[in-house]
C-alpha positions as CSV (number, residue, x, y, z in Angstrom):
1,M,-17.3,14.3,14.9
2,V,-20.8,13.5,17.4
3,V,-22.7,15.2,14.1
4,I,-21.3,13.1,11.8
5,T,-21.5,9.6,13.9
6,A,-25.1,10.2,14.4
7,V,-26.0,11.6,11.2
8,L,-24.9,8.6,9.5
9,L,-26.3,6.6,12.2
10,V,-30.1,8.2,11.2
11,L,-29.2,7.5,7.6
12,L,-28.1,3.7,8.4
13,T,-31.2,2.8,10.7
14,A,-33.5,4.8,7.8
15,A,-31.2,1.8,5.0
16,V,-32.4,-1.0,7.2
17,A,-36.0,-0.1,8.1
18,W,-36.6,0.7,4.2
19,L,-34.4,-2.7,2.8
20,S,-37.0,-4.1,5.5
21,F,-40.4,-2.9,5.3
22,C,-40.3,-2.4,1.2
23,P,-42.1,-4.3,-0.9
24,K,-40.6,-7.4,-2.7
25,G,-39.7,-6.7,-6.7
26,S,-40.6,-9.9,-7.5
27,P,-42.4,-13.1,-6.1
28,Q,-40.6,-15.4,-4.8
29,T,-43.1,-18.4,-3.8
30,A,-43.1,-19.4,-7.9
31,T,-42.3,-23.6,-8.0
32,N,-42.4,-26.2,-10.7
33,V,-45.6,-28.8,-10.0
34,G,-44.4,-30.6,-13.4
35,Y,-45.2,-30.4,-17.4
36,S,-46.5,-32.7,-19.8
37,V,-46.2,-32.9,-24.0
38,P,-49.5,-34.4,-25.4
39,D,-48.0,-34.1,-28.8
40,D,-45.0,-32.4,-30.2
41,S,-46.8,-29.0,-30.9
42,R,-47.8,-28.7,-27.8
43,T,-46.4,-29.0,-24.0
44,E,-48.2,-27.8,-20.8
45,V,-46.8,-26.7,-17.4
46,T,-48.2,-26.5,-14.5
47,I,-46.6,-24.4,-11.3
48,A,-47.3,-23.2,-7.9
49,L,-47.4,-19.8,-5.9
50,V,-48.6,-17.7,-3.1
51,P,-50.6,-14.7,-4.7
52,D,-50.0,-11.2,-3.7
53,A,-52.1,-9.6,-1.8
54,H,-52.6,-6.5,-3.8
55,R,-50.9,-6.7,-7.1
56,T,-50.9,-9.5,-10.4
57,T,-48.4,-12.0,-10.9
58,R,-47.2,-12.9,-14.2
59,C,-45.5,-15.8,-14.8
60,G,-43.2,-16.9,-17.9
61,V,-43.3,-20.5,-18.4
62,Q,-40.9,-22.5,-21.4
63,A,-40.7,-25.4,-23.0
64,K,-36.9,-26.9,-24.2
65,S,-36.4,-29.5,-26.7
66,V,-34.0,-32.0,-26.6
67,Q,-31.3,-29.1,-27.5
68,E,-31.9,-27.3,-24.5
69,A,-33.5,-24.6,-27.3
70,V,-36.9,-22.9,-26.2
71,V,-39.6,-24.2,-28.5
72,G,-42.0,-22.7,-26.5
73,Y,-43.1,-19.9,-24.0
74,R,-46.0,-18.1,-22.6
75,E,-47.0,-15.6,-19.6
76,V,-49.6,-16.1,-17.3
77,D,-51.3,-13.4,-14.5
78,I,-52.2,-14.9,-11.3
79,A,-55.2,-12.3,-9.9
80,P,-54.1,-11.0,-6.6
81,D,-55.9,-12.7,-3.6
82,P,-55.4,-10.6,-0.1
83,Q,-57.2,-13.9,1.2
84,A,-54.4,-16.1,-0.1
85,D,-52.6,-18.7,2.2
86,K,-49.1,-19.7,2.3
87,A,-49.9,-23.3,3.2
88,N,-51.8,-23.5,0.0
89,P,-50.5,-22.6,-3.1
90,V,-52.0,-21.6,-6.8
91,H,-51.5,-24.4,-9.3
92,V,-51.7,-22.7,-12.4
93,T,-50.8,-24.7,-15.6
94,A,-49.8,-23.2,-18.9
95,H,-51.0,-24.5,-22.7
96,L,-48.0,-23.9,-24.6
97,R,-48.0,-24.0,-28.0
98,T,-43.8,-25.6,-29.3
99,T,-42.0,-25.2,-32.8
100,Q,-40.9,-28.6,-31.7
101,K,-41.4,-31.7,-29.3
102,A,-40.8,-30.8,-26.2
103,V,-39.2,-32.4,-23.2
104,Q,-39.0,-30.2,-20.7
105,G,-41.3,-28.0,-19.2
106,M,-40.4,-25.3,-16.7
107,L,-40.9,-21.8,-14.7
108,D,-38.8,-19.4,-16.1
109,R,-39.3,-16.4,-14.1
110,C,-42.1,-14.4,-12.0
111,W,-42.6,-10.3,-11.5
112,Y,-45.5,-8.2,-10.7
113,V,-47.8,-6.4,-13.4
114,V,-46.9,-2.5,-13.1
115,E,-50.9,-1.0,-13.9
């Protein structure tokens, strides 16, 4: 019984350590800053995020119509930056072509690029 308890304690400690120190699977800092709709076929979406120190981050941004349909989508890459400051996120503006006039522009999601 003591051996089983010891083995379980070691496994639990290893799991907690792994979850605490493993790299995040996706960026957690990306936020919407704003958008503009210059005309019926274009939308500009600005996002902010703190780049990862070692991995390229890719973010998908989208434009939606009044009916909430996605009318434009684009992915943008943010290069790694070991000197990135969490207090000063990078602002990136994506220029999207749209199939009809958009009434919203926003961040869809971000992920790390596997190279």
